[in-house]
VEXSEVO-924455 format. One record per atom (N, C-alpha, C): residue number from 1; residue in one letter; atom name; y, x, z. Coordinates in Angstrom, 3 decimals, padded with zeros to 6 digits. Layout:
<nodes>
  num  residuo  atomo     north      east        up
  NUM        A     CA         Y         X         Z
...
</nodes>
This chain:
<nodes>
  num  residuo  atomo     north      east        up
    1        X      N  -001.169   000.856   000.000
    1        X     CA   000.000   000.000   000.000
    1        X      C   001.226   000.897   000.000
    2        X      N   001.974   000.845  -001.074
    2        X     CA   003.205   001.628  -001.142
    2        X      C   004.408   000.715  -000.906
    3        X      N   005.610   001.280  -000.939
    3        X     CA   006.826   000.518  -000.636
    3        X      C   006.997  -000.695  -001.544
    4        X      N   006.782  -000.501  -002.828
    4        X     CA   006.987  -001.579  -003.798
    4        X      C   006.009  -002.727  -003.568
    5        X      N   004.748  -002.414  -003.361
    5        X     CA   003.740  -003.459  -003.118
    5        X      C   004.031  -004.193  -001.812
    6        X      N   004.431  -003.436  -000.793
    6        X     CA   004.748  -004.021   000.509
    6        X      C   005.886  -005.034   000.396
    7        X      N   006.944  -004.643  -000.288
    7        X     CA   008.087  -005.538  -000.439
    7        X      C   007.730  -006.772  -001.257
    8        X      N   006.897  -006.609  -002.263
    8        X     CA   006.518  -007.756  -003.093
    8        X      C   005.708  -008.779  -002.310
    9        X      N   005.153  -008.363  -001.193
    9        X     CA   004.370  -009.283  -000.366
    9        X      C   005.182  -009.812   000.803
   10        X      N   005.890  -008.925   001.540
   10        X     CA   006.561  -009.425   002.734
   10        X      C   007.719  -010.359   002.414
   11        X      N   008.439  -010.146   001.326
   11        X     CA   009.588  -011.019   001.033
   11        X      C   009.175  -012.483   000.851
   12        X      N   008.223  -012.794  -000.032
   12        X     CA   007.870  -014.207  -000.174
   12        X      C   007.203  -014.793   001.068
   13        X      N   006.431  -014.000   001.785
   13        X     CA   005.771  -014.516   002.990
   13        X      C   006.806  -014.805   004.074
   14        X      N   007.718  -013.882   004.315
   14        X     CA   008.737  -014.106   005.341
   14        X      C   009.666  -015.260   004.941
   15        X      N   010.016  -015.334   003.676
   15        X     CA   010.862  -016.443   003.213
   15        X      C   010.182  -017.783   003.496
   16        X      N   008.883  -017.858   003.236
   16        X     CA   008.147  -019.101   003.464
   16        X      C   008.037  -019.404   004.959
   17        X      N   007.819  -018.395   005.776
   17        X     CA   007.769  -018.589   007.226
   17        X      C   009.106  -019.130   007.722
   18        X      N   010.195  -018.547   007.263
   18        X     CA   011.525  -019.000   007.684
   18        X      C   011.783  -020.438   007.240
   19        X      N   011.378  -020.747   006.021
   19        X     CA   011.561  -022.102   005.496
   19        X      C   010.698  -023.104   006.259
   20        X      N   009.454  -022.748   006.485
   20        X     CA   008.486  -023.662   007.105
   20        X      C   008.788  -023.912   008.586
   21        X      N   009.107  -022.846   009.327
   21        X     CA   009.214  -022.963   010.776
   21        X      C   010.640  -022.956   011.302
   22        X      N   011.605  -022.519   010.520
   22        X     CA   013.005  -022.470   010.916
   22        X      C   013.186  -021.960   012.353
   23        X      N   012.779  -020.711   012.598
   23        X     CA   012.859  -020.186   013.964
   23        X      C   014.300  -019.983   014.417
   24        X      N   014.496  -019.979   015.726
   24        X     CA   015.805  -019.714   016.293
   24        X      C   015.968  -018.260   016.692
   25        X      N   014.871  -017.523   016.692
   25        X     CA   014.867  -016.111   017.061
   25        X      C   013.655  -015.461   016.389
   26        X      N   013.738  -014.168   016.160
   26        X     CA   012.629  -013.432   015.561
   26        X      C   012.236  -012.297   016.490
   27        X      N   010.951  -012.206   016.811
   27        X     CA   010.403  -011.080   017.558
   27        X      C   009.514  -010.318   016.588
   28        X      N   009.842  -009.045   016.395
   28        X     CA   009.079  -008.221   015.446
   28        X      C   008.479  -007.031   016.179
   29        X      N   007.221  -006.761   015.890
   29        X     CA   006.575  -005.543   016.370
   29        X      C   006.425  -004.624   015.163
   30        X      N   007.137  -003.528   015.175
   30        X     CA   007.184  -002.617   014.025
   30        X      C   006.211  -001.461   014.209
   31        X      N   004.940  -001.742   014.029
   31        X     CA   003.920  -000.710   014.153
   31        X      C   004.065   000.335   013.060
   32        X      N   004.030   001.581   013.454
   32        X     CA   004.235   002.679   012.516
   32        X      C   002.932   003.207   011.925
   33        X      N   001.825   002.536   012.155
   33        X     CA   000.558   003.003   011.587
   33        X      C   000.440   002.698   010.097
   34        X      N   001.415   002.018   009.537
   34        X     CA   001.426   001.758   008.095
   34        X      C   002.156   002.862   007.320
   35        X      N   002.662   003.850   008.020
   35        X     CA   003.383   004.938   007.365
   35        X      C   002.427   005.896   006.661
   36        X      N   002.918   006.491   005.615
   36        X     CA   002.146   007.495   004.899
   36        X      C   001.769   008.630   005.846
   37        X      N   000.522   009.032   005.784
   37        X     CA   000.065   010.155   006.590
   37        X      C  -000.329   009.815   008.006
   38        X      N  -000.310   008.535   008.384
   38        X     CA  -000.720   008.184   009.738
   38        X      C  -002.196   008.527   009.922
   39        X      N  -002.557   008.977   011.088
   39        X     CA  -003.933   009.406   011.349
   39        X      C  -004.920   008.251   011.344
   40        X      N  -004.468   007.058   011.630
   40        X     CA  -005.370   005.911   011.705
   40        X      C  -005.138   004.930   010.555
   41        X      N  -003.888   004.643   010.241
   41        X     CA  -003.572   003.673   009.192
   41        X      C  -003.942   004.183   007.813
   42        X      N  -004.007   003.264   006.856
   42        X     CA  -004.378   003.669   005.491
   42        X      C  -003.356   003.208   004.459
   43        X      N  -002.155   002.873   004.904
   43        X     CA  -001.108   002.507   003.955
   43        X      C  -000.294   003.738   003.600
   44        X      N   000.657   003.572   002.712
   44        X     CA   001.405   004.717   002.207
   44        X      C   002.902   004.416   002.171
   45        X      N   003.437   003.857   003.257
   45        X     CA   004.850   003.484   003.279
   45        X      C   005.740   004.657   003.660
   46        X      N   006.908   004.703   003.041
   46        X     CA   007.952   005.625   003.468
   46        X      C   008.690   004.966   004.631
   47        X      N   009.560   005.719   005.288
   47        X     CA   010.359   005.132   006.362
   47        X      C   011.293   004.066   005.803
   48        X      N   011.834   004.300   004.613
   48        X     CA   012.716   003.308   003.987
   48        X      C   011.943   002.030   003.639
   49        X      N   010.750   002.182   003.119
   49        X     CA   009.922   001.017   002.805
   49        X      C   009.538   000.243   004.047
   50        X      N   009.250   000.963   005.124
   50        X     CA   008.898   000.332   006.397
   50        X      C   010.082  -000.433   006.962
   51        X      N   011.270   000.146   006.851
   51        X     CA   012.479  -000.489   007.394
   51        X      C   012.988  -001.623   006.511
   52        X      N   012.525  -001.699   005.274
   52        X     CA   013.001  -002.744   004.360
   52        X      C   012.739  -004.141   004.913
   53        X      N   011.656  -004.309   005.642
   53        X     CA   011.375  -005.623   006.219
   53        X      C   012.419  -005.976   007.275
   54        X      N   012.854  -004.996   008.060
   54        X     CA   013.924  -005.255   009.037
   54        X      C   015.208  -005.674   008.330
   55        X      N   015.546  -004.927   007.294
   55        X     CA   016.754  -005.260   006.536
   55        X      C   016.682  -006.676   005.981
   56        X      N   015.506  -007.058   005.506
   56        X     CA   015.345  -008.401   004.939
   56        X      C   015.450  -009.471   006.033
   57        X      N   014.760  -009.277   007.142
   57        X     CA   014.803  -010.274   008.216
   57        X      C   016.225  -010.399   008.769
   58        X      N   016.975  -009.312   008.802
   58        X     CA   018.368  -009.372   009.261
   58        X      C   019.207  -010.319   008.405
   59        X      N   018.853  -010.503   007.139
   59        X     CA   019.641  -011.363   006.258
   59        X      C   019.592  -012.828   006.680
   60        X      N   018.650  -013.206   007.539
   60        X     CA   018.561  -014.584   008.008
   60        X      C   019.525  -014.844   009.169
   61        X      N   020.203  -013.803   009.638
   61        X     CA   021.219  -013.917   010.695
   61        X      C   020.716  -014.617   011.954
   62        X      N   019.518  -014.245   012.371
   62        X     CA   018.944  -014.776   013.601
   62        X      C   018.911  -013.666   014.651
   63        X      N   018.967  -014.041   015.931
   63        X     CA   018.770  -013.016   016.958
   63        X      C   017.390  -012.381   016.777
   64        X      N   017.322  -011.062   016.971
   64        X     CA   016.060  -010.345   016.793
   64        X      C   015.737  -009.512   018.023
   65        X      N   014.474  -009.521   018.408
   65        X     CA   013.939  -008.603   019.400
   65        X      C   012.943  -007.740   018.646
   66        X      N   013.232  -006.456   018.524
   66        X     CA   012.407  -005.554   017.718
   66        X      C   011.687  -004.593   018.657
   67        X      N   010.375  -004.578   018.542
   67        X     CA   009.523  -003.755   019.398
   67        X      C   008.825  -002.694   018.564
   68        X      N   008.538  -001.576   019.168
   68        X     CA   007.727  -000.558   018.526
   68        X      C   006.263  -000.827   018.843
   69        X      N   005.393  -000.259   018.060
   69        X     CA   003.966  -000.412   018.311
   69        X      C   003.190   000.327   017.251
   70        X      N   002.001   000.765   017.588
   70        X     CA   001.166   001.465   016.614
   70        X      C   001.799   002.765   016.168
   71        X      N   001.073   003.471   015.353
   71        X     CA   001.532   004.769   014.870
   71        X      C   000.856   005.882   015.633
   72        X      N   000.133   006.717   014.920
   72        X     CA  -000.697   007.710   015.583
   72        X      C  -000.402   009.127   015.117
   73        X      N   000.700   009.304   014.413
   73        X     CA   001.206   010.627   014.068
   73        X      C   002.591   010.684   014.690
   74        X      N   002.665   011.250   015.888
   74        X     CA   003.834   011.096   016.752
   74        X      C   005.139   011.521   016.093
   75        X      N   005.125   012.588   015.297
   75        X     CA   006.382   013.035   014.675
   75        X      C   006.900   011.986   013.704
   76        X      N   006.009   011.240   013.055
   76        X     CA   006.452   010.201   012.132
   76        X      C   006.858   008.927   012.868
   77        X      N   006.231   008.641   013.981
   77        X     CA   006.627   007.482   014.784
   77        X      C   008.060   007.673   015.278
   78        X      N   008.357   008.845   015.793
   78        X     CA   009.717   009.127   016.280
   78        X      C   010.728   009.019   015.141
   79        X      N   010.390   009.566   013.981
   79        X     CA   011.290   009.472   012.821
   79        X      C   011.509   008.016   012.428
   80        X      N   010.430   007.273   012.355
   80        X     CA   010.495   005.872   011.921
   80        X      C   011.379   005.052   012.856
   81        X      N   011.146   005.141   014.140
   81        X     CA   011.901   004.316   015.072
   81        X      C   013.358   004.754   015.158
   82        X      N   013.607   006.027   014.969
   82        X     CA   014.993   006.500   014.910
   82        X      C   015.692   005.880   013.703
   83        X      N   015.038   005.946   012.555
   83        X     CA   015.636   005.387   011.339
   83        X      C   015.813   003.875   011.463
   84        X      N   014.804   003.191   011.986
   84        X     CA   014.905   001.730   012.085
   84        X      C   015.969   001.303   013.085
   85        X      N   016.133   002.051   014.145
   85        X     CA   017.225   001.758   015.082
   85        X      C   018.568   001.879   014.369
   86        X      N   018.704   002.918   013.541
   86        X     CA   019.960   003.075   012.794
   86        X      C   020.180   001.921   011.825
   87        X      N   019.111   001.426   011.193
   87        X     CA   019.230   000.296   010.264
   87        X      C   019.623  -000.980   011.019
   88        X      N   019.028  -001.185   012.179
   88        X     CA   019.364  -002.372   012.972
   88        X      C   020.818  -002.360   013.420
   89        X      N   021.345  -001.180   013.688
   89        X     CA   022.727  -001.045   014.150
   89        X      C   023.724  -000.826   013.016
   90        X      N   023.227  -000.824   011.780
   90        X     CA   024.072  -000.568   010.608
   90        X      C   024.826   000.758   010.727
   91        X      N   024.136   001.772   011.210
   91        X     CA   024.728   003.095   011.392
   91        X      C   024.012   004.097   010.501
   92        X      N   024.766   004.831   009.720
   92        X     CA   024.174   005.900   008.914
   92        X      C   023.893   007.095   009.823
   93        X      N   022.728   007.701   009.648
   93        X     CA   022.421   008.931   010.380
   93        X      C   022.016   009.995   009.365
   94        X      N   022.307   011.249   009.672
   94        X     CA   021.987   012.314   008.718
   94        X      C   020.477   012.521   008.601
   95        X      N   020.069   013.106   007.496
   95        X     CA   018.653   013.372   007.259
   95        X      C   018.158   014.573   008.050
   96        X      N   019.038   015.479   008.392
   96        X     CA   018.608   016.665   009.140
   96        X      C   018.449   016.310   010.619
   97        X      N   017.391   016.812   011.207
   97        X     CA   017.117   016.550   012.616
   97        X      C   017.842   017.606   013.445
   98        X      N   018.672   017.197   014.412
   98        X     CA   019.390   018.185   015.226
   98        X      C   018.406   019.014   016.065
   99        X      N   018.798   020.232   016.343
   99        X     CA   017.920   021.111   017.111
   99        X      C   017.672   020.537   018.492
  100        X      N   016.410   020.652   018.942
  100        X     CA   016.011   020.294   020.307
  100        X      C   014.732   021.053   020.622
  101        X      N   014.283   020.971   021.840
  101        X     CA   013.148   021.787   022.268
  101        X      C   011.818   021.403   021.621
  102        X      N   011.752   020.277   020.941
  102        X     CA   010.508   019.841   020.305
  102        X      C   010.565   019.969   018.786
  103        X      N   011.398   020.821   018.279
  103        X     CA   011.585   020.982   016.826
  103        X      C   010.286   021.279   016.086
  104        X      N   009.364   021.971   016.714
  104        X     CA   008.117   022.323   016.034
  104        X      C   007.339   021.093   015.565
  105        X      N   007.533   019.953   016.214
  105        X     CA   006.854   018.729   015.784
  105        X      C   007.316   018.282   014.392
  106        X      N   008.478   018.718   013.982
  106        X     CA   009.080   018.239   012.736
  106        X      C   008.982   019.248   011.590
  107        X      N   008.243   020.322   011.827
  107        X     CA   008.033   021.332   010.778
  107        X      C   007.104   020.768   009.713
  108        X      N   007.167   021.167   008.502
  108        X     CA   008.049   022.207   007.998
  108        X      C   009.368   021.651   007.454
  109        X      N   009.533   020.334   007.392
  109        X     CA   010.718   019.750   006.749
  109        X      C   011.954   019.786   007.628
  110        X      N   011.789   019.495   008.921
  110        X     CA   012.905   019.352   009.852
  110        X      C   013.904   018.315   009.348
  111        X      N   013.371   017.272   008.726
  111        X     CA   014.191   016.191   008.163
  111        X      C   013.723   014.859   008.729
  112        X      N   014.607   013.892   008.698
  112        X     CA   014.251   012.543   009.120
  112        X      C   013.269   011.916   008.134
  113        X      N   013.580   012.009   006.854
  113        X     CA   012.728   011.403   005.825
  113        X      C   011.796   012.445   005.232
  114        X      N   010.530   012.098   005.168
  114        X     CA   009.529   012.952   004.534
  114        X      C   008.879   012.151   003.413
  115        X      N   008.339   012.799   002.403
  115        X     CA   007.770   012.064   001.275
  115        X      C   006.561   011.216   001.675
  116        X      N   006.462   010.053   001.066
  116        X     CA   005.282   009.197   001.239
  116        X      C   004.295   009.596   000.155
  117        X      N   003.361   010.441   000.510
  117        X     CA   002.483   010.961  -000.535
  117        X      C   001.091   011.267  -000.024
  118        X      N   000.622   010.520   000.933
  118        X     CA  -000.708   010.781   001.466
  118        X      C  -001.738   010.467   000.388
  119        X      N  -002.440   011.476  -000.161
  119        X     CA  -003.308   011.272  -001.318
  119        X      C  -004.402   010.231  -001.110
  120        X      N  -005.032   010.212   000.056
  120        X     CA  -006.113   009.254   000.278
  120        X      C  -005.598   007.824   000.235
  121        X      N  -004.351   007.613   000.686
  121        X     CA  -003.791   006.265   000.707
  121        X      C  -003.448   005.768  -000.687
  122        X      N  -003.127   006.646  -001.605
  122        X     CA  -002.761   006.238  -002.962
  122        X      C  -003.925   005.609  -003.713
  123        X      N  -005.140   005.965  -003.333
  123        X     CA  -006.311   005.432  -004.031
  123        X      C  -006.425   003.927  -003.877
  124        X      N  -005.933   003.392  -002.776
  124        X     CA  -006.033   001.958  -002.508
  124        X      C  -004.848   001.164  -003.020
  125        X      N  -003.764   001.831  -003.395
  125        X     CA  -002.510   001.149  -003.715
  125        X      C  -002.645   000.103  -004.807
  126        X      N  -003.443   000.328  -005.818
  126        X     CA  -003.536  -000.606  -006.939
  126        X      C  -004.237  -001.897  -006.567
  127        X      N  -005.061  -001.910  -005.520
  127        X     CA  -005.794  -003.117  -005.138
  127        X      C  -005.116  -003.915  -004.048
  128        X      N  -004.283  -003.291  -003.255
  128        X     CA  -003.763  -003.908  -002.044
  128        X      C  -002.978  -005.188  -002.275
  129        X      N  -002.040  -005.273  -003.217
  129        X     CA  -001.276  -006.517  -003.345
  129        X      C  -002.162  -007.739  -003.578
  130        X      N  -003.176  -007.617  -004.432
  130        X     CA  -004.064  -008.745  -004.688
  130        X      C  -004.819  -009.134  -003.420
  131        X      N  -005.335  -008.154  -002.693
  131        X     CA  -006.087  -008.445  -001.475
  131        X      C  -005.215  -009.140  -000.443
  132        X      N  -003.976  -008.713  -000.292
  132        X     CA  -003.113  -009.309   000.706
  132        X      C  -002.594  -010.676   000.299
  133        X      N  -002.518  -010.956  -000.967
  133        X     CA  -002.101  -012.293  -001.388
  133        X      C  -003.230  -013.297  -001.246
  134        X      N  -004.457  -012.862  -001.398
  134        X     CA  -005.600  -013.764  -001.228
  134        X      C  -005.768  -014.119   000.236
  135        X      N  -005.556  -013.200   001.141
  135        X     CA  -005.754  -013.436   002.562
  135        X      C  -004.895  -014.576   003.103
  136        X      N  -003.554  -014.604   002.872
  136        X     CA  -002.791  -015.737   003.393
  136        X      C  -003.209  -017.048   002.763
  137        X      N  -003.670  -017.008   001.547
  137        X     CA  -004.115  -018.214   000.863
  137        X      C  -005.282  -018.845   001.598
  138        X      N  -006.203  -018.041   002.039
  138        X     CA  -007.398  -018.561   002.708
  138        X      C  -007.117  -018.979   004.148
  139        X      N  -006.363  -018.152   004.885
  139        X     CA  -006.184  -018.418   006.305
  139        X      C  -004.955  -019.225   006.645
  140        X      N  -003.902  -019.096   005.872
  140        X     CA  -002.638  -019.740   006.181
  140        X      C  -002.019  -020.298   004.905
  141        X      N  -002.617  -021.319   004.309
  141        X     CA  -002.109  -021.794   003.024
  141        X      C  -000.660  -022.253   003.064
  142        X      N  -000.158  -022.694   004.213
  142        X     CA   001.227  -023.142   004.269
  142        X      C   002.203  -021.972   004.172
  143        X      N   001.725  -020.737   004.382
  143        X     CA   002.613  -019.582   004.331
  143        X      C   002.653  -018.922   002.971
  144        X      N   001.625  -019.080   002.179
  144        X     CA   001.565  -018.380   000.899
  144        X      C   002.384  -019.124  -000.145
  145        X      N   003.246  -018.408  -000.869
  145        X     CA   004.016  -019.064  -001.927
  145        X      C   003.087  -019.600  -003.012
  146        X      N   003.259  -020.832  -003.385
  146        X     CA   002.361  -021.490  -004.342
  146        X      C   002.250  -020.739  -005.662
  147        X      N   003.365  -020.237  -006.188
  147        X     CA   003.302  -019.577  -007.483
  147        X      C   002.477  -018.292  -007.422
  148        X      N   002.284  -017.723  -006.240
  148        X     CA   001.497  -016.502  -006.121
  148        X      C   000.023  -016.785  -005.875
  149        X      N  -000.312  -017.871  -005.172
  149        X     CA  -001.712  -018.070  -004.824
  149        X      C  -002.509  -018.834  -005.869
  150        X      N  -001.898  -019.599  -006.689
  150        X     CA  -002.681  -020.333  -007.693
  150        X      C  -003.549  -019.426  -008.538
  151        X      N  -003.006  -018.361  -009.140
  151        X     CA  -003.866  -017.531  -009.976
  151        X      C  -004.931  -016.777  -009.186
  152        X      N  -004.717  -016.569  -007.889
  152        X     CA  -005.645  -015.787  -007.114
  152        X      C  -006.692  -016.628  -006.411
  153        X      N  -006.370  -017.875  -006.122
  153        X     CA  -007.267  -018.709  -005.346
  153        X      C  -007.887  -019.837  -006.139
  154        X      N  -007.536  -019.947  -007.375
  154        X     CA  -008.122  -020.989  -008.202
  154        X      C  -007.610  -022.377  -007.934
  155        X      N  -006.428  -022.508  -007.366
  155        X     CA  -005.860  -023.842  -007.084
  155        X      C  -005.047  -024.321  -008.248
</nodes>
C-alpha cells in the first residue's frame, strides 16, 4: 500500500462515514506501523502519505482527538508523530533534525522525511486497493461508496 493507493481508499470511505454518521467529534488513532520500513507492518506509506488522512479529516472542521499507536521502528514513529503534530497545528517544520543526544537513531539521513521504498512492501502494492475495497463491501456495506463496490462485489 503506497501513498496513492491509501488516499484513493481513505477519502471515499471517510467521506461516506461523515455523510452516514455526521459525527460531532473525531477520535483518530494514528498507528505508525503502516509506514514504509516498519518492522511489523507491510505497507509502504511515506510520512506525507500517512499524514494526508489527518489533513483530509481536518477539512470537516470537527473537533479532533488524535492519538498515537502502533509503529515498531522507533526512529520512524518519532518522525511520523513529529510531522503529524506539525500538520495538525498548521506549522511548517524543517526537514533537518536538530542535534540532540539521540541523533544516532536518525542516521544516515538525519532528516525528518525519509524515502518510502521498502522493497518487500512494494510487491503487494498492486493488489492492495482491490483487497481493501472488497473488505468494506462485505463487512460494512453502508460505508463503501457504491460506485466502487459494484464492480468488485458483483452488485
